N, C-alpha and C positions, 0 to 999 in steps of 0.2 A: 646557510642558517646563521642568524645572528648569535653572538655569544650568550646573550640573555635568554634566547629561545633554546639554545643548545642546553644550557643548564636547567631551564624550566622543564623542558621535555624529559630530561633524564631523571629529575627529581620526581616528576609525576609518575613515571613508570616505576620508580623505585617504591614510592609510597603506596602503589596499587597492589603490592605483594604483601603477603602475610609475613609476620615476624619469623615464622618457622621456615619460610622459604628463602628469606633474605634478611637475617637479623642484623641489627645495628651493633650488637655486642657479640663477638665471636668466642667460641670455646678456645681453650689453650691449643695452639698449633703444634703440629708434629712434623718431623722431617719427612719429606716425600720418600716413601718406601720404594718408588720405582727406580731410584738412582742411588748410588753411593755418594752422598752429598756432604759427608763430613768435612772434606777438605775443599769444598766448592763454595763459591760465592752465590748466595741466594738473591735472585733478581725478581722484582715485582714490576710488571708492566702496567702503566697507567694509561688507559685507553686501548680498546680492543678493536680498532679500525683495521683497515686493509694492511698497513705496514706491520702492525703487530701480528696479525693473523697469518699473513702470507710470507713475511720475511723474518721477523725477530723470534717469534715463538719456535718455528722450525729450526732456525739457526741455533737456538739455545739447546736443542737436542743434539747438536753436533759439537758443542763446545767442550773443552776439557777442564776449564777452571771455573765455570759458572753454570747455573741451571735456573729454570723457571720455577721460582718458589711461590709466587703469588700474583694476583691480578687486582686491579682497581678498575671498576667499570660503572657506568651509569645506565647500562643495558642489562637488566637482570635476566632476560631471556637468553643471553649468550652464556651465562654461567655454567649450566649443566654440560654443554658441549665442551667447554674448556676444562672443566674439572675432570670429565671422562677421558678426554684425549691426553691430558698432561698430568693426571692423578694429583690434582691440587686439593689439599685438605680444606674443609669448610673454614677452618681458622685462618686461612691464608687468602680469603676472598674478602674484598672491601669495596665500598662505594665512595663517591666523591665527598660525602658527608663525614664518613668515619675513618678516612685514610690516615688521620693523625694517630689512630691506634696502632699503626705499624711500628710506632716507637717502642711498643712492648712486645714485638714479635721477633724472637731470636733467629727464626728461619730466614728472615729478610735482611740482607746487607745493603742492597742497592734498590733505589726507586728510579725507574726509567720512565721519563715523561715522553709520551708518544701521542699527545693531544694536538688539536689545531694550534697553529703558531701563536695565535693571539691569547692562548691560555697558558703558554709555557711559563711565564714569569710567576703567575700566581701559584701554580702547582709545583714548580720547581722550589720555590720558597717554602711551601708547605712541606715538601719532601725533605729539604734541608733541616727544617725545624724538628723533624722526627729523630734527628741524629744519624740518619742513614746517608750513605753516599748517593750522589745524584748523577744520573746520566740523562742528558736532555737532547732530544732530536734537533736537527737543524731545521730552519734557522733558529738560533738560540732564543730570540725574542723579537718584538717588533721595533724596539728602540734601544739605543745605547743606554739610556737610563734604566730600562728594564733589565738589560744584560748585567749592568753593574749591580743592581739589587739582587740578582741571583748570586753573583760572585760574593757579594758581601754576606749574604745569608749562609752560604757554604763556609766561608772563612769563620764567621761567628760560631758556627756549630762544629768547626774542626772536621769537616767532611770533604772528601774529594769530589770535584765536579769535572765532568768531561762532556764534550759535545759530539754528537753522532756523526761526525764526518768520516764515514767508513773508508773513503778513498785514500786518506792519509795513511791507512794501515796496509794498503795494497802494495806489493812489492814493486810492480812496474812504476807506479806513481812515485814511489820512493826513489826509484832509479832515475827518474826525470830530475829530481832534485840533485842527486849525486852527479849526474852528467853535467848539469849546469855548474855545480861547484868545481868539478874537475876540468871544466872547459873542454868537454869531449870534442866539440866542433868549433872551439873558439868562443869569443864573447857572444852572448845572446843579443840579438838585434830586435826581435819582435816575438810576441806571443799572440796566439789566437785561441780563445776558449769559448765554445758555443755549447749551450745546454738548453734544450727545449723539446716540446713534443706537441702534437696537435691534439687538443682536447675538445670534444663535442659536448661535454657535461654541462648541465645547467642546474641551478639550485643547489650547487655544492658550496661547502664553506670556503673552498679556494677562490671563489668569486666574490667573497665578502671581505670588505676592507677591515671591518672591526675584528674578524677572526684571523687576520694576518694572511689573507689571500693575495693572489697575484703572482705573475711569472717571476718577478724579480726575487721575492722572498723564497718561493718554492724551488725554482731551478737556477736562478741567477747566482745564488750563493755558491753553487758549484763552480761557475766560471770565475767568480771573485776569489774564492778560496784556492783554486788551482793556480791562478796567476800569482797570487801572493806566496803560496807554498813553493811552487817551482822556483821562483826568483829569491825567496827568503828575504823580501824587501816589502815595505809598505808603500802603496801608491800615494802620490802627493797631490794629484788632481784628477778630475774626471770631466768628460763631456759626454752627455747622454741625450738620447732622443727616444721618446715613447710613441708608439703607433698602434693602431688596431684596424683590423679589417671587419670586425663584428662589433660595432659600438652598441648594438642592441643587447648583446650578452655581457660585454665588459663595460658595465656602467659605473663600477666603483674601483676596479683594480686594472693593473696593466696587463695587456695581452702580449705585447712584444716590447722589449727594451734593448736598444743598441747603445753600447757605451765604450769609450776608450779611456783606459787607465794609463796615467803617466807615472813612471817610477823615477827615483832619484838619479839613476845613472843614465836616464834618457830613453830607456826601453819603454815602448808602448805595448799595451795589451789590448788587442781588438776583441771585444767581447759582445755577446748577445745572448738573450734568453727569451723564451716565448712559450705561450700556450697555443700558438697557431701555426708554428713551423717545427718540423722534425729536424733536430740538429744535435749532434753529440760528438764533439771533437776537441782535441787539445793538441796544438801544434806549437813547437818551439823552433824558431828559425835562428841559427847562429851564423857566425862569420864564414865557416867552412862546411856547413851542412845543416841538417835538421832531423828532428825526431817527432813523431806524432802518434797519438792514440785515437782510434775511431772505431767504436765508442770508447769514451774515457770514464763513463760513470754508469754503465749498464749493470743491472742485477745479473744479467745472463752471461757476463764475461766481457773482458777487454781485449782489443786487438791493436797491435801497433807495429811500427817499423821505423828504421832510421836510414838516413841517406847512405850509410856504408853497407846497406844490404841486410842488416840484422832485422829479424822479425821476432815478435814476442806476443804472448797472450797471458791470460790469468794463470798464476802459479798457485792459487789457493782454491779450495773447493767452495768455500762460502765466505763472501766478503764480510757479512755481518757477524759470523761466528768468529772470524779473525779479529775483528774490531772489539767484540765483547770479551774475548779471551785476553787480549792485550790489556784492556781496561781492568778486568778482574785480577790479573797478575799484578798490576800496579797497586791494587788494594792489598792483595795477599803479601806482597813484598814491601809495601809501604814506599813505593817509588813514585816519581812524578808521572802523571798521565801524559799520553802522547799529544792529545788535543784538549787543552785546558779551557776553561770558560773564557779566558782572555782572547782565545782564538775566535770564538764566536762573536765576541764584542767587536773585534777589529773588522770583521766582515760587515756587521750591522752599521758600523761607522761609515763604511764605504756605501752601503745601501742607502743611508740617509743622504749622503752627498749626491748619489745618482738621482734620487727623486728630486732633490733641489735643483740639480742641473737641468733635468728634463722639464721641470715646471717653469724655470726662469729663462731657459734657452741660452745658457752661458756656461763657460768653464767654471768649475767650482773647486776650490782648494780643499784638500782633506786634512 
């Protein structure tokens, strides 16, 4: 669905309701009586699609330092179910037209952008301008310029910005970084990072270029971020190749993208992402051994092993809950967030170089 159609349809469905059922000006909000929320960070989810419904909202029920305080949606028919399930007061329900009013709601401390990628910049900036902290799902935005505009808006309003890279909060992923730093198996020689799945969906926003669709934006940032995060270096060049086995479906966006990232110390990261191939692994090969996770970014848990015989799996019950608790603590304790906006910008800088390399058929410096 095109961005203009997405907004047009949600506005039409909103205007079709009476003011009594979906008012534009809400009564004074109250703390959610279902929880003891006085010491918790109130989070409003913007966009009630699958990730909000199936991952974030349930995860907020498991967090210690934050809770689901409000929702912003262009689908009024979803509101009764969400209010009943999460005991959300009328005063904490907003639409895309009146979300600016969140500025006056003391229940809400954070606005979490969970919209299609092509809409992140517009609504993250709106969120920042309310004076609330901003959490934004990955990918941060479509372009480096959009990413910088979000960062600038958050800095201007003196609010914290974090990007929803949940894997950076996961203990085994953090151990990969530690093992590289400690040279557990000597100097790293190569990295392999593959993230993709077979999708048969048609007519979805992830197939729409304007909405920020395509495998590289959606899944490729996992591979890029993993390579950067594990090495703690920025790639200096990329060579990329785009392909598709279903050109009748992938008319606007990439189905499969293979790319090799070159890092300053000579390490190469062999990466791939796809909406046509199931792949989910992160392998670090060093001088005297290796360690790997497969899967390395699954909602249902991670599994891995190293060449010395060690095996490991998820050490946390819920990845999203861990991510949001860490980000909420950063707000409560006024500390730096683990994954700031600059992290999302750096990934999109690589994404832009990958697209350029694939289009021009040459190595591109980053």
